[in-house]
C-alpha positions in Angstrom: 18.4 -0.8 -74.4 14.7 -0.1 -75.1 14.2 1.4 -78.6 11.1 3.2 -79.9 8.7 0.9 -81.7 8.1 1.3 -85.5 5.8 4.3 -86.3 6.3 5.8 -82.9 5.0 9.4 -82.4 6.9 11.9 -80.3 5.7 10.4 -77.0 6.6 6.9 -78.3 10.1 8.2 -79.0 10.3 9.5 -75.5 9.2 6.2 -73.9 12.7 4.6 -73.8 14.1 7.8 -72.2 11.4 7.7 -69.6 11.9 4.0 -68.9 15.6 4.6 -68.5 15.0 7.4 -66.0 12.5 5.5 -63.8 14.2 2.1 -64.2 18.0 2.8 -64.7 20.6 0.2 -65.5 21.2 -2.5 -64.6 17.4 -2.8 -64.8 16.3 -3.9 -68.3 13.0 -2.3 -69.5 11.6 -4.1 -72.5 8.4 -3.9 -74.6 6.5 -7.1 -75.0 3.1 -8.1 -76.4 0.5 -9.4 -74.0 0.8 -10.9 -70.5 0.0 -9.7 -67.0 3.4 -8.6 -66.0 4.7 -5.0 -66.0 2.7 -2.1 -67.2 0.0 -1.8 -69.9 0.9 0.9 -72.3 -2.2 2.9 -73.2 -3.2 3.1 -76.0 0.0 1.6 -77.5 3.8 1.6 -77.3 3.9 3.7 -80.5 1.5 6.3 -79.1 1.8 6.0 -75.3 -0.2 8.3 -73.0 -0.3 6.2 -69.8 1.5 3.3 -68.1 -0.8 1.4 -65.7 -0.1 -1.7 -63.6 -1.0 -4.7 -65.7 -1.3 -7.2 -62.9 -4.2 -5.5 -61.0 -7.5 -4.6 -62.5 -8.5 -2.3 -59.7 -5.1 -0.6 -59.6 -5.2 -0.1 -63.4 -8.7 1.3 -63.3 -7.7 3.6 -60.4 -4.7 4.8 -62.4 -6.8 5.7 -65.3 -9.4 7.5 -63.2 -6.8 9.7 -61.5 -4.2 10.0 -64.3 -5.0 13.6 -65.4 -7.6 16.2 -64.7 -10.2 15.7 -67.5 -11.4 19.2 -68.6 -14.3 18.4 -70.9 -17.3 16.2 -70.8 -15.9 14.1 -73.7 -12.6 13.6 -71.9 -14.4 12.6 -68.7 -16.5 10.1 -70.5 -13.5 8.6 -72.3 -11.7 8.3 -69.1 -14.7 6.6 -67.4 -15.1 4.1 -70.2 -11.4 3.3 -70.1 -11.4 2.8 -66.3 -14.4 0.5 -66.6 -12.6 -1.5 -69.3 -9.7 -2.1 -67.1 -11.8 -2.9 -64.0 -13.7 -5.6 -66.0 -10.5 -7.0 -67.6 -11.3 -5.8 -71.1 -8.6 -3.2 -71.0 -6.0 -5.8 -70.5 -7.2 -7.5 -73.7 -7.7 -4.3 -75.7 -4.3 -2.8 -74.8 -1.7 -5.5 -75.4 1.6 -3.6 -75.3 3.5 -4.1 -72.1 6.5 -2.4 -70.6 8.2 -5.1 -68.6 11.2 -4.4 -66.3 13.6 -7.1 -65.5 14.9 -6.6 -61.8 18.3 -5.4 -60.8 18.0 -1.6 -61.1 19.9 0.5 -58.7 20.0 4.3 -58.6 21.9 4.9 -55.4 19.3 3.6 -53.1 17.5 0.7 -54.9 14.7 0.5 -57.4 12.3 3.5 -57.4 9.3 1.4 -56.2 11.2 0.1 -53.3 12.5 3.5 -52.4 9.0 5.0 -52.5 7.6 2.2 -50.4 10.3 3.0 -47.8 9.4 6.7 -47.9 5.7 6.1 -47.6 6.0 3.2 -45.1 3.8 1.0 -47.3 4.1 -0.7 -50.8 2.8 1.3 -53.7 2.0 0.5 -57.3 3.3 2.9 -60.0 1.5 4.5 -62.9 2.9 7.2 -65.2 1.2 9.8 -67.4 3.3 10.6 -70.5 2.8 14.2 -71.5 3.7 16.1 -74.7 7.1 17.5 -75.5 8.0 20.4 -73.1 11.3 21.6 -71.7 10.0 21.0 -68.2 8.7 17.4 -68.9 9.7 15.1 -66.1 8.5 11.8 -64.7 5.5 12.3 -62.5 4.6 8.9 -60.9 1.2 8.2 -59.5 1.3 6.0 -56.4 -1.6 3.6 -55.7 -2.6 0.9 -53.3 -3.9 -2.4 -54.6 -7.5 -1.2 -54.6 -6.5 1.6 -57.0 -6.8 4.4 -54.4 -4.1 7.1 -54.9 -1.6 7.3 -52.1 0.4 10.2 -53.5 2.5 11.5 -56.4 6.2 11.5 -56.9 8.1 13.9 -59.1 11.6 13.4 -60.4 13.8 16.3 -61.4 16.2 14.8 -63.9 18.0 17.8 -65.5 18.9 21.3 -64.3 15.5 22.8 -65.2 13.3 20.0 -63.8 15.5 19.6 -60.7 15.1 23.3 -60.0 11.3 23.0 -60.5 11.1 20.1 -58.1 13.1 22.0 -55.5 10.9 25.1 -56.0 7.7 23.1 -55.5 9.1 21.5 -52.3 9.9 25.0 -51.0 6.5 26.3 -52.1 4.6 23.5 -50.4 6.6 24.1 -47.2 5.7 27.8 -47.3 2.1 27.3 -48.2 1.7 25.0 -45.2 2.4 28.1 -43.0 -0.1 30.5 -44.8 -3.8 31.0 -44.4 -5.6 29.7 -47.5 -9.3 29.5 -46.7 -11.2 27.4 -49.2 -8.0 26.3 -51.0 -6.6 22.8 -50.4 -3.0 22.1 -51.1 -1.2 18.7 -51.1 1.2 17.9 -48.2 4.9 17.3 -48.9 5.4 13.7 -47.6 9.1 13.5 -48.6 11.7 15.7 -50.2 15.2 14.4 -51.0 17.2 12.7 -53.8 17.0 9.4 -55.6 20.3 8.7 -57.3 21.1 11.8 -59.3 17.5 13.0 -59.3 15.6 15.4 -57.1 12.6 13.7 -55.6 9.4 15.1 -54.1 6.6 12.9 -52.9 3.3 14.6 -52.0 -0.1 13.5 -50.8 -3.0 12.8 -53.1 -5.7 15.4 -53.1 -9.4 14.1 -53.0 -10.0 14.7 -56.7 -12.6 11.9 -56.8 -15.1 13.9 -54.6 -18.2 15.4 -56.2 -17.5 18.5 -58.3 -19.2 21.9 -58.3 -21.5 22.8 -61.3 -19.8 24.9 -64.0 -21.1 28.3 -62.8 -20.3 27.8 -59.1 -17.0 26.2 -60.0 -15.9 29.2 -61.9 -16.9 31.5 -59.0 -15.1 29.3 -56.5 -12.0 29.2 -58.7 -11.9 33.0 -59.0 -12.2 33.3 -55.3 -9.4 30.8 -54.7 -7.2 32.8 -57.1 -7.9 36.0 -55.1 -7.1 34.1 -51.9 -3.7 32.9 -53.3 -2.9 36.3 -54.6 -3.2 37.8 -51.1 -1.8 34.9 -49.0 1.6 36.5 -48.6 0.4 40.1 -48.3 -0.2 42.9 -50.8 1.9 45.9 -51.6 0.5 48.8 -53.6 3.3 50.9 -55.2 4.5 52.4 -58.5 5.7 49.6 -60.8 9.0 51.1 -61.9 11.7 49.8 -59.5 9.3 47.3 -57.8 10.5 43.8 -56.9 8.7 42.4 -60.0 10.3 45.0 -62.2 13.8 44.3 -60.9 13.4 40.5 -61.2 12.0 40.7 -64.7 14.8 43.0 -65.7 17.4 40.5 -64.5 15.6 37.6 -66.3 15.5 39.5 -69.6 19.1 40.5 -69.2 20.0 36.8 -68.7 18.5 36.0 -72.1 21.5 37.8 -73.7 21.4 38.9 -77.3 18.4 36.9 -78.4 16.2 39.2 -80.6 13.1 38.3 -78.6 14.8 39.5 -75.4 15.6 42.9 -76.9 11.9 43.3 -77.9 10.8 42.2 -74.4 13.1 44.7 -72.8 11.5 47.4 -75.0 8.1 46.4 -73.9 9.1 46.5 -70.2 10.6 50.0 -70.8 7.2 51.1 -72.3 5.4 50.0 -69.1 8.0 51.8 -67.0 7.3 55.0 -68.9 3.7 54.8 -67.8 4.7 53.7 -64.3 1.3 52.6 -63.1 0.5 52.1 -59.4 -0.1 48.3 -59.1 -1.1 45.9 -56.4 1.6 43.2 -56.0 1.0 39.8 -54.4 1.4 36.1 -55.1 0.4 33.7 -57.8 0.3 29.9 -58.3 2.3 30.4 -61.6 0.6 27.8 -63.8 -3.1 27.8 -62.9 -5.0 25.9 -65.6 -7.8 23.5 -65.9 -5.4 20.5 -65.3 -4.1 21.9 -62.0 -7.2 22.6 -60.1 -10.7 21.3 -59.3 -13.6 23.0 -57.6 -15.6 20.6 -55.3 -19.3 20.7 -54.6 -18.5 21.4 -50.9 -16.9 24.7 -51.9 -13.3 23.8 -51.6 -10.9 24.3 -54.5 -8.1 21.7 -54.9 -4.9 23.2 -56.4 -1.7 21.3 -57.3 1.5 21.7 -59.2 3.0 24.6 -57.3 6.5 24.6 -58.9 6.0 28.1 -60.3 4.6 29.7 -57.1 6.0 33.2 -56.5 5.1 36.5 -54.8 5.8 40.1 -55.7 3.9 39.8 -59.0 1.0 42.0 -60.1 -2.3 40.8 -58.6 -4.4 38.8 -61.0 -1.7 37.0 -63.0 -3.3 33.6 -62.3 -6.7 34.7 -63.8 -4.9 35.9 -66.9 -2.9 32.7 -67.2 -6.1 30.6 -66.9 -7.9 32.6 -69.6 -5.1 32.5 -72.2 -4.3 28.9 -71.6 -7.9 27.9 -71.9 -8.4 29.9 -75.0 -5.5 28.4 -76.8 -5.5 24.8 -75.6 -9.2 24.1 -75.2 -11.1 26.6 -77.3 -8.6 26.5 -80.2 -8.1 30.2 -80.5 -5.1 31.2 -82.6 -2.4 32.2 -80.1 -1.8 35.8 -81.3 -5.6 36.5 -81.2 -5.7 34.9 -77.8 -3.0 37.2 -76.5 -4.7 40.3 -78.0 -8.1 39.3 -76.5 -6.4 38.7 -73.1 -5.3 42.3 -73.0 -8.7 43.6 -74.1 -10.6 41.5 -71.5 -8.2 42.2 -68.7 -10.4 44.8 -66.9 -13.1 42.1 -66.4 -10.6 39.4 -65.4 -8.8 41.6 -62.9 -11.9 43.2 -61.3 -12.0 40.8 -58.3 -8.3 41.5 -57.5 -8.6 45.2 -56.6 -6.1 46.6 -59.0 -6.4 50.4 -59.4 -8.5 51.7 -62.3 -7.0 52.0 -65.7 -4.1 49.6 -65.3 -5.5 46.2 -66.3 -4.1 46.3 -69.8 -0.6 46.9 -68.5 -1.0 44.1 -65.9 -1.9 41.8 -68.9 1.2 43.1 -70.8 3.4 42.4 -67.8 1.9 38.9 -67.5 2.7 38.2 -71.1 6.3 39.4 -70.7 6.6 37.2 -67.7 5.3 34.2 -69.7 7.6 35.0 -72.6 10.7 35.2 -70.3 9.8 31.8 -68.9 9.4 30.2 -72.2 12.6 31.6 -73.5 14.5 30.8 -70.3 13.3 27.2 -70.3 14.0 26.9 -74.1 10.5 25.6 -74.7 10.7 26.2 -78.5 13.8 24.1 -78.7 12.0 21.3 -76.8 9.2 21.3 -79.4 6.5 23.3 -77.5 4.4 25.3 -80.0 3.9 28.3 -77.7 7.7 28.6 -77.1 8.0 30.6 -80.3 6.9 33.9 -78.6 8.0 36.0 -81.5 5.1 34.5 -83.6 2.3 35.3 -81.2 3.0 36.9 -77.9 5.4 39.7 -78.9 3.3 41.1 -81.8 0.2 41.3 -79.5 1.9 43.3 -76.8 3.9 45.5 -79.2 0.8 46.4 -81.1 -1.1 47.3 -77.9 1.7 49.4 -76.5 2.2 51.2 -79.8 -1.3 52.8 -79.3 -1.2 53.1 -75.5 -0.9 56.7 -74.2 2.3 57.3 -72.3 4.0 54.0 -73.4 5.9 55.8 -76.2 5.5 53.0 -78.7 7.7 49.9 -78.8 10.5 49.4 -81.4 10.2 46.1 -83.2 
């Protein structure tokens, strides 16, 4: 059995588990030093971030170029340099750790690469990005041809949570294919089924390599795309108390049981109900961030990772999610401050969505309650995700706001 190398970080410790999921017994994944077989581990087996095909320079370079959505100029430059290194052969020399898989794996339908080739009707080389610890971390396999051009992406649901997310994304893609989304491009579901004990979704590759819009036009295009998604399944204006979102959130908070955070969230929801604002309800992507979208120079916005798509939510949730995630993960804003700033800036963020006047702060509060319920339901804190500890940042921000909000009646802590 593959074991973590000495000095492995959290992702290095996860590498054996990942290898066992993608190449189950009787296949024998092993770490070796040097050679052209298997997968180059970038930057090392102790600190893995990416597995790329070691036997093909072009495929390795293509895997690097399309591995993740680089959100900063520095990240884009680093990725370009790394892709060039693999294309010229220097990457193979610089990154010597290899994950080599001895043949023989069978997960109820053959090895994964053979199964995916059958699904696609053509051979495919595999590359895998290794993300940080999260409850919803799952194998996401990039599929490339020998020239390094992406063919598609395969997602494996390997436990109850990730299986549910893979199934949800398959359903979302099927539904989105029937809706009018002008200016928004969504991947096509190429295959949905099972591989062994795992849920499997294969979807087409979006044209992320096309020229991008400049920052200003990109931000405008992204806002317009969010509005389009919010209205794609229709809009309902109605008092919040008793709405579909209110009822669903109540059920989700009740399912959290006697956790102290759940009681505090129920009190926050009760405060919003006391105000009972009239809100516009529509759809949202559910996890719109800089790594899940790209605005192209031709005006299109590519959007992927639809596993959290839902309707009957207050209009503008995607814009709020984008702002707070960017503030925390990119700008380095302390999470509690980011949540408070989100509520304060909500009128500007929600202006394009047509919410009634005077309700933006409550929409932001409801978004944060929705996010907290998700993190607690998914047990993100237990999985090691920093933002999973909602009592340390999110709850104080919403409680403090509602304590001074006319009509909310204060929130017991």
